[in-house]
DOTI-862178 format. One record per atom (N, C-alpha, C, O): x, y, z; residue in three letters; chain; residue number from 1; atom name. Coordinates in nm, 3 decimals, padded with zeros to 5 digits, always signed. Each point is the difference from the previous one (the first is absolute). Layout:
BEGIN
         X         Y         Z   resn   chain   resi   name
         X         Y         Z    ALA       A    NUM     CA
...
This chain:
BEGIN
         X         Y         Z   resn   chain   resi   name
   +01.645   +00.540   +02.164    UNK       A      1      N
   -00.042   -00.138   -00.015    UNK       A      1     CA
   +00.110   -00.095   +00.048    UNK       A      1      C
   -00.029   -00.115   +00.034    UNK       A      1      O
   +00.153   +00.161   -00.031    UNK       A      2      N
   +00.109   -00.087   +00.044    UNK       A      2     CA
   -00.020   -00.046   +00.144    UNK       A      2      C
   +00.030   -00.115   +00.033    UNK       A      2      O
   -00.081   +00.204   +00.052    UNK       A      3      N
   -00.018   -00.037   +00.140    UNK       A      3     CA
   -00.102   -00.111   +00.015    UNK       A      3      C
   +00.012   -00.083   +00.090    UNK       A      3      O
   -00.113   +00.079   -00.175    UNK       A      4      N
   -00.100   -00.107   +00.007    UNK       A      4     CA
   +00.066   -00.132   -00.034    UNK       A      4      C
   -00.025   -00.101   +00.066    UNK       A      4      O
   +00.108   +00.101   -00.169    UNK       A      5      N
   +00.070   -00.124   -00.036    UNK       A      5     CA
   +00.094   -00.042   +00.112    UNK       A      5      C
   +00.006   -00.117   +00.037    UNK       A      5      O
   +00.068   +00.215   +00.016    UNK       A      6      N
   +00.096   -00.031   +00.107    UNK       A      6     CA
   -00.071   -00.048   +00.127    UNK       A      6      C
   +00.040   -00.099   +00.059    UNK       A      6      O
   -00.144   +00.170   -00.019    UNK       A      7      N
   -00.068   -00.029   +00.127    UNK       A      7     CA
   -00.090   -00.123   -00.007    UNK       A      7      C
   -00.001   -00.083   +00.091    UNK       A      7      O
   -00.074   +00.070   -00.199    UNK       A      8      N
   -00.102   -00.105   -00.008    UNK       A      8     CA
   +00.027   -00.102   -00.109    UNK       A      8      C
   -00.080   -00.092   -00.019    UNK       A      8      O
   +00.190   +00.107   -00.053    UNK       A      9      N
   +00.036   -00.093   -00.108    UNK       A      9     CA
   -00.108   -00.006   -00.107    UNK       A      9      C
   -00.028   -00.106   -00.057    UNK       A      9      O
   -00.034   +00.221   +00.030    UNK       A     10      N
   -00.101   +00.010   -00.105    UNK       A     10     CA
   +00.060   +00.073   -00.120    UNK       A     10      C
   +00.052   +00.110   +00.014    UNK       A     10      O
   -00.060   -00.171   -00.129    UNK       A     11      N
   +00.042   +00.070   -00.121    UNK       A     11     CA
   -00.110   +00.099   -00.038    UNK       A     11      C
   -00.113   -00.009   +00.049    UNK       A     11      O
   +00.146   +00.101   -00.136    UNK       A     12      N
   -00.100   +00.095   -00.050    UNK       A     12     CA
   -00.116   -00.076   -00.065    UNK       A     12      C
   -00.116   +00.037   +00.018    UNK       A     12      O
   +00.148   -00.142   -00.092    UNK       A     13      N
   -00.103   -00.078   -00.069    UNK       A     13     CA
   -00.097   -00.065   +00.098    UNK       A     13      C
   -00.121   +00.000   -00.022    UNK       A     13      O
   +00.174   -00.057   +00.130    UNK       A     14      N
   -00.087   -00.065   +00.100    UNK       A     14     CA
   -00.084   +00.104   +00.071    UNK       A     14      C
   -00.119   -00.021   +00.023    UNK       A     14      O
   +00.180   +00.135   +00.013    UNK       A     15      N
   -00.075   +00.108   +00.064    UNK       A     15     CA
   -00.114   +00.046   -00.090    UNK       A     15      C
   -00.113   +00.016   +00.045    UNK       A     15      O
   +00.144   +00.007   -00.172    UNK       A     16      N
   -00.103   +00.046   -00.093    UNK       A     16     CA
   -00.107   -00.106   -00.023    UNK       A     16      C
   -00.116   +00.034   -00.021    UNK       A     16      O
   +00.154   -00.162   +00.025    UNK       A     17      N
   -00.100   -00.106   -00.014    UNK       A     17     CA
   -00.093   -00.003   +00.122    UNK       A     17      C
   -00.120   -00.020   -00.014    UNK       A     17      O
   +00.178   +00.042   +00.132    UNK       A     18      N
   -00.084   +00.006   +00.121    UNK       A     18     CA
   -00.096   +00.118   -00.008    UNK       A     18      C
   -00.116   -00.012   +00.038    UNK       A     18      O
   +00.165   +00.126   -00.087    UNK       A     19      N
   -00.088   +00.115   -00.018    UNK       A     19     CA
   -00.116   -00.035   -00.092    UNK       A     19      C
   -00.116   +00.029   +00.032    UNK       A     19      O
   +00.145   -00.091   -00.143    UNK       A     20      N
   -00.104   -00.038   -00.095    UNK       A     20     CA
   -00.095   -00.103   +00.062    UNK       A     20      C
   -00.122   +00.010   -00.017    UNK       A     20      O
   +00.176   -00.108   +00.089    UNK       A     21      N
   -00.083   -00.103   +00.064    UNK       A     21     CA
   -00.098   +00.062   +00.100    UNK       A     21      C
   -00.112   -00.049   +00.016    UNK       A     21      O
   +00.155   +00.156   +00.051    UNK       A     22      N
   -00.085   +00.070   +00.097    UNK       A     22     CA
   -00.081   +00.111   -00.066    UNK       A     22      C
   -00.063   +00.080   +00.070    UNK       A     22      O
   +00.064   -00.073   -00.199    UNK       A     23      N
   -00.071   +00.102   -00.077    UNK       A     23     CA
   +00.042   +00.140   +00.042    UNK       A     23      C
   -00.081   +00.092   +00.004    UNK       A     23      O
   +00.210   -00.077   +00.026    UNK       A     24      N
   +00.061   +00.128   +00.034    UNK       A     24     CA
   -00.065   +00.066   +00.123    UNK       A     24      C
   -00.007   +00.122   +00.010    UNK       A     24      O
   -00.041   -00.205   +00.080    UNK       A     25      N
   -00.069   +00.050   +00.120    UNK       A     25     CA
   +00.051   -00.072   +00.124    UNK       A     25      C
   +00.052   -00.112   -00.008    UNK       A     25      O
   -00.067   +00.177   +00.123    UNK       A     26      N
   +00.037   -00.057   +00.129    UNK       A     26     CA
   -00.073   -00.132   +00.021    UNK       A     26      C
   -00.119   -00.011   -00.028    UNK       A     26      O
   +00.190   -00.090   +00.077    UNK       A     27      N
   -00.058   -00.132   +00.023    UNK       A     27     CA
   -00.106   +00.002   +00.110    UNK       A     27      C
   -00.082   -00.092   +00.007    UNK       A     27      O
   +00.082   +00.193   +00.078    UNK       A     28      N
   -00.098   +00.007   +00.110    UNK       A     28     CA
   -00.115   +00.095   -00.034    UNK       A     28      C
   -00.116   -00.042   -00.005    UNK       A     28      O
   +00.147   +00.167   -00.018    UNK       A     29      N
   -00.107   +00.101   -00.015    UNK       A     29     CA
   -00.035   +00.030   -00.146    UNK       A     29      C
   -00.097   +00.071   -00.027    UNK       A     29      O
   +00.175   -00.123   -00.064    UNK       A     30      N
   -00.022   +00.016   -00.145    UNK       A     30     CA
   +00.026   +00.142   -00.051    UNK       A     30      C
   -00.040   +00.033   -00.111    UNK       A     30      O
   +00.105   +00.051   +00.192    UNK       A     31      N
   +00.035   +00.135   -00.045    UNK       A     31     CA
   +00.099   -00.010   -00.115    UNK       A     31      C
   +00.094   -00.080   +00.003    UNK       A     31      O
   -00.116   +00.162   -00.104    UNK       A     32      N
   +00.089   +00.004   -00.115    UNK       A     32     CA
   +00.097   +00.115   +00.022    UNK       A     32      C
   -00.022   +00.112   -00.048    UNK       A     32      O
   +00.128   -00.141   +00.119    UNK       A     33      N
   +00.098   +00.100   +00.040    UNK       A     33     CA
   +00.137   -00.065   -00.001    UNK       A     33      C
   +00.014   -00.115   -00.041    UNK       A     33      O
   +00.087   +00.187   +00.085    UNK       A     34      N
   +00.135   -00.056   +00.010    UNK       A     34     CA
   -00.004   -00.118   +00.096    UNK       A     34      C
   -00.055   +00.011   +00.110    UNK       A     34      O
   +00.112   -00.123   -00.150    UNK       A     35      N
   -00.002   -00.120   +00.081    UNK       A     35     CA
   +00.141   -00.037   +00.046    UNK       A     35      C
   +00.097   +00.011   -00.075    UNK       A     35      O
   -00.089   -00.055   +00.200    UNK       A     36      N
   +00.127   -00.044   +00.057    UNK       A     36     CA
   -00.002   -00.151   +00.017    UNK       A     36      C
   -00.107   -00.062   +00.000    UNK       A     36      O
   +00.224   +00.005   +00.015    UNK       A     37      N
   +00.012   -00.144   +00.017    UNK       A     37     CA
   -00.030   -00.036   +00.145    UNK       A     37      C
   +00.064   +00.050   +00.092    UNK       A     37      O
   -00.162   -00.137   -00.072    UNK       A     38      N
   -00.032   -00.053   +00.133    UNK       A     38     CA
   +00.072   -00.134   +00.014    UNK       A     38      C
   -00.002   -00.083   -00.091    UNK       A     38      O
   +00.065   +00.064   +00.207    UNK       A     39      N
   +00.074   -00.124   +00.021    UNK       A     39     CA
   -00.014   -00.049   +00.142    UNK       A     39      C
   -00.032   +00.076   +00.091    UNK       A     39      O
   +00.055   -00.204   -00.073    UNK       A     40      N
   +00.003   -00.062   +00.132    UNK       A     40     CA
   +00.133   +00.042   +00.065    UNK       A     40      C
   +00.106   -00.027   -00.055    UNK       A     40      O
   -00.113   +00.091   +00.170    UNK       A     41      N
   +00.121   +00.052   +00.063    UNK       A     41     CA
   +00.090   -00.112   +00.054    UNK       A     41      C
   +00.120   +00.020   +00.014    UNK       A     41      O
   -00.177   -00.135   +00.016    UNK       A     42      N
   +00.080   -00.111   +00.052    UNK       A     42     CA
   +00.078   -00.071   -00.111    UNK       A     42      C
   +00.113   -00.044   +00.021    UNK       A     42      O
   -00.174   +00.034   -00.140    UNK       A     43      N
   +00.061   -00.077   -00.108    UNK       A     43     CA
   +00.043   +00.085   -00.119    UNK       A     43      C
   +00.070   -00.050   -00.089    UNK       A     43      O
   -00.112   +00.177   +00.085    UNK       A     44      N
   +00.022   +00.090   -00.114    UNK       A     44     CA
   -00.071   -00.047   -00.126    UNK       A     44      C
   +00.030   +00.049   -00.109    UNK       A     44      O
   -00.123   -00.142   +00.121    UNK       A     45      N
   -00.078   -00.047   -00.115    UNK       A     45     CA
   -00.098   +00.108   -00.042    UNK       A     45      C
   -00.073   +00.055   +00.083    UNK       A     45      O
   +00.070   -00.025   -00.211    UNK       A     46      N
   -00.093   +00.100   -00.054    UNK       A     46     CA
   -00.141   -00.058   +00.002    UNK       A     46      C
   -00.023   -00.111   -00.048    UNK       A     46      O
   -00.072   +00.190   +00.103    UNK       A     47      N
   -00.140   -00.043   +00.006    UNK       A     47     CA
   -00.083   +00.065   -00.109    UNK       A     47      C
   -00.093   -00.061   -00.053    UNK       A     47      O
   +00.124   +00.184   +00.020    UNK       A     48      N
   -00.078   +00.071   -00.100    UNK       A     48     CA
   +00.039   +00.146   -00.004    UNK       A     48      C
   +00.102   +00.039   +00.057    UNK       A     48      O
   -00.183   +00.041   -00.124    UNK       A     49      N
   +00.023   +00.143   -00.012    UNK       A     49     CA
   -00.116   +00.073   +00.065    UNK       A     49      C
   -00.116   -00.029   -00.027    UNK       A     49      O
   +00.149   +00.125   +00.113    UNK       A     50      N
   -00.101   +00.072   +00.076    UNK       A     50     CA
   +00.023   +00.151   -00.011    UNK       A     50      C
   +00.111   +00.045   -00.027    UNK       A     50      O
   -00.219   +00.031   +00.049    UNK       A     51      N
   +00.017   +00.144   +00.014    UNK       A     51     CA
   +00.071   +00.023   +00.134    UNK       A     51      C
   +00.004   -00.089   +00.085    UNK       A     51      O
   +00.051   +00.206   -00.069    UNK       A     52      N
   +00.075   +00.028   +00.123    UNK       A     52     CA
   -00.087   -00.009   +00.124    UNK       A     52      C
   +00.045   -00.049   +00.103    UNK       A     52      O
   -00.170   +00.096   -00.111    UNK       A     53      N
   -00.087   -00.005   +00.117    UNK       A     53     CA
   -00.023   -00.144   +00.046    UNK       A     53      C
   +00.011   -00.030   +00.119    UNK       A     53      O
   -00.044   -00.059   -00.212    UNK       A     54      N
   -00.025   -00.141   +00.037    UNK       A     54     CA
   +00.128   -00.067   +00.049    UNK       A     54      C
   -00.003   -00.078   +00.095    UNK       A     54      O
   +00.115   +00.110   -00.159    UNK       A     55      N
   +00.127   -00.057   +00.043    UNK       A     55     CA
   +00.036   +00.044   +00.142    UNK       A     55      C
   +00.041   -00.081   +00.082    UNK       A     55      O
   -00.057   +00.212   -00.055    UNK       A     56      N
   +00.027   +00.050   +00.135    UNK       A     56     CA
   -00.097   -00.061   +00.100    UNK       A     56      C
   +00.039   -00.033   +00.112    UNK       A     56      O
   -00.165   +00.017   -00.152    UNK       A     57      N
   -00.099   -00.059   +00.090    UNK       A     57     CA
   +00.039   -00.139   +00.043    UNK       A     57      C
   -00.005   -00.033   +00.119    UNK       A     57      O
   +00.046   -00.050   -00.214    UNK       A     58      N
   +00.043   -00.135   +00.036    UNK       A     58     CA
   +00.120   +00.006   +00.093    UNK       A     58      C
   +00.009   -00.077   +00.097    UNK       A     58      O
   +00.082   +00.166   -00.126    UNK       A     59      N
   +00.119   +00.014   +00.085    UNK       A     59     CA
   -00.035   +00.044   +00.141    UNK       A     59      C
   +00.056   -00.050   +00.097    UNK       A     59      O
   -00.149   +00.145   -00.086    UNK       A     60      N
   -00.040   +00.049   +00.133    UNK       A     60     CA
   -00.069   -00.109   +00.082    UNK       A     60      C
   +00.008   -00.001   +00.123    UNK       A     60      O
   -00.075   -00.090   -00.193    UNK       A     61      N
   -00.063   -00.113   +00.069    UNK       A     61     CA
   +00.095   -00.118   +00.011    UNK       A     61      C
   -00.039   -00.109   +00.041    UNK       A     61      O
   +00.164   +00.131   -00.079    UNK       A     62      N
   +00.107   -00.099   +00.009    UNK       A     62     CA
   -00.036   -00.131   -00.071    UNK       A     62      C
   +00.040   -00.108   +00.043    UNK       A     62      O
   -00.115   +00.120   -00.154    UNK       A     63      N
   -00.042   -00.116   -00.081    UNK       A     63     CA
   -00.073   -00.105   +00.083    UNK       A     63      C
   -00.001   -00.118   -00.036    UNK       A     63      O
   -00.059   +00.160   +00.147    UNK       A     64      N
   -00.069   -00.092   +00.092    UNK       A     64     CA
   -00.146   -00.011   -00.040    UNK       A     64      C
   -00.078   +00.094   +00.018    UNK       A     64      O
   +00.041   -00.208   -00.072    UNK       A     65      N
   -00.137   -00.021   -00.048    UNK       A     65     CA
   -00.102   +00.017   +00.113    UNK       A     65      C
   -00.107   +00.055   -00.022    UNK       A     65      O
   +00.139   -00.101   +00.140    UNK       A     66      N
   -00.091   +00.015   +00.114    UNK       A     66     CA
   -00.028   +00.146   +00.030    UNK       A     66      C
   -00.115   +00.037   +00.024    UNK       A     66      O
   +00.218   +00.046   -00.025    UNK       A     67      N
   -00.019   +00.143   +00.024    UNK       A     67     CA
   -00.082   +00.066   -00.111    UNK       A     67      C
   -00.085   +00.085   +00.026    UNK       A     67      O
   +00.112   -00.127   -00.151    UNK       A     68      N
   -00.075   +00.055   -00.113    UNK       A     68     CA
   -00.148   -00.039   +00.009    UNK       A     68      C
   -00.088   +00.083   -00.026    UNK       A     68      O
   +00.060   -00.208   +00.062    UNK       A     69      N
   -00.139   -00.044   +00.014    UNK       A     69     CA
   -00.068   +00.070   +00.117    UNK       A     69      C
   -00.118   +00.035   -00.008    UNK       A     69      O
   +00.192   -00.013   +00.117    UNK       A     70      N
   -00.056   +00.072   +00.114    UNK       A     70     CA
   -00.033   +00.145   -00.039    UNK       A     70      C
   -00.101   +00.055   +00.042    UNK       A     70      O
   +00.187   +00.005   -00.124    UNK       A     71      N
   -00.027   +00.136   -00.047    UNK       A     71     CA
   -00.124   +00.001   -00.089    UNK       A     71      C
   -00.082   +00.092   +00.011    UNK       A     71      O
   +00.067   -00.191   -00.097    UNK       A     72      N
   -00.119   -00.009   -00.085    UNK       A     72     CA
   -00.125   -00.019   +00.084    UNK       A     72      C
   -00.103   +00.062   -00.027    UNK       A     72      O
   +00.111   -00.147   +00.130    UNK       A     73      N
   -00.114   -00.019   +00.090    UNK       A     73     CA
   -00.035   +00.129   +00.071    UNK       A     73      C
   -00.117   +00.034   +00.015    UNK       A     73      O
   +00.219   +00.039   +00.030    UNK       A     74      N
   -00.021   +00.127   +00.068    UNK       A     74     CA
   -00.073   +00.098   -00.092    UNK       A     74      C
   -00.099   +00.061   +00.040    UNK       A     74      O
   +00.148   -00.047   -00.162    UNK       A     75      N
   -00.064   +00.093   -00.093    UNK       A     75     CA
   -00.141   -00.044   -00.035    UNK       A     75      C
   -00.089   +00.084   -00.015    UNK       A     75      O
   +00.068   -00.211   +00.002    UNK       A     76      N
   -00.135   -00.053   -00.029    UNK       A     76     CA
   -00.095   +00.033   +00.115    UNK       A     76      C
   -00.114   +00.041   -00.023    UNK       A     76      O
   +00.162   -00.058   +00.146    UNK       A     77      N
   -00.081   +00.033   +00.117    UNK       A     77     CA
   -00.033   +00.147   +00.009    UNK       A     77      C
   -00.113   +00.038   +00.031    UNK       A     77      O
   +00.213   +00.046   -00.059    UNK       A     78      N
   -00.020   +00.145   +00.004    UNK       A     78     CA
   -00.102   +00.040   -00.107    UNK       A     78      C
   -00.090   +00.080   +00.026    UNK       A     78      O
   +00.103   -00.135   -00.145    UNK       A     79      N
   -00.092   +00.032   -00.109    UNK       A     79     CA
   -00.141   -00.042   +00.035    UNK       A     79      C
   -00.096   +00.075   -00.022    UNK       A     79      O
   +00.081   -00.195   +00.076    UNK       A     80      N
   -00.132   -00.050   +00.037    UNK       A     80     CA
   -00.064   +00.089   +00.109    UNK       A     80      C
   -00.119   +00.028   -00.004    UNK       A     80      O
   +00.200   +00.015   +00.099    UNK       A     81      N
   -00.051   +00.082   +00.109    UNK       A     81     CA
   -00.044   +00.137   -00.049    UNK       A     81      C
   -00.098   +00.056   +00.049    UNK       A     81      O
   +00.169   -00.001   -00.145    UNK       A     82      N
   -00.036   +00.134   -00.050    UNK       A     82     CA
   -00.116   -00.005   -00.098    UNK       A     82      C
   -00.066   +00.102   -00.021    UNK       A     82      O
   +00.039   -00.217   -00.037    UNK       A     83      N
   -00.112   -00.013   -00.093    UNK       A     83     CA
   -00.130   -00.035   +00.072    UNK       A     83      C
   -00.108   +00.011   -00.058    UNK       A     83      O
   +00.118   -00.054   +00.183    UNK       A     84      N
   -00.120   -00.042   +00.074    UNK       A     84     CA
   -00.081   +00.118   +00.051    UNK       A     84      C
   -00.103   -00.019   +00.064    UNK       A     84      O
């Protein structure tokens, strides 16, 4: 827990409050699993707690909302095409 305080300036109490606020689930997919601290890489501001898959996903898309929306559009199109 020391590294979380050192890296993100979060005390154990604040981390645990965030866990409770998120109902102990990932802020994106709602998985009830081990959660990591998600932060803005430019400012180091903590955004929330995510499962590793969601955290890695945001990182792989470089936190680019346009790329994430394009990926959602792509998957929506693929799903629609396979259901037709």
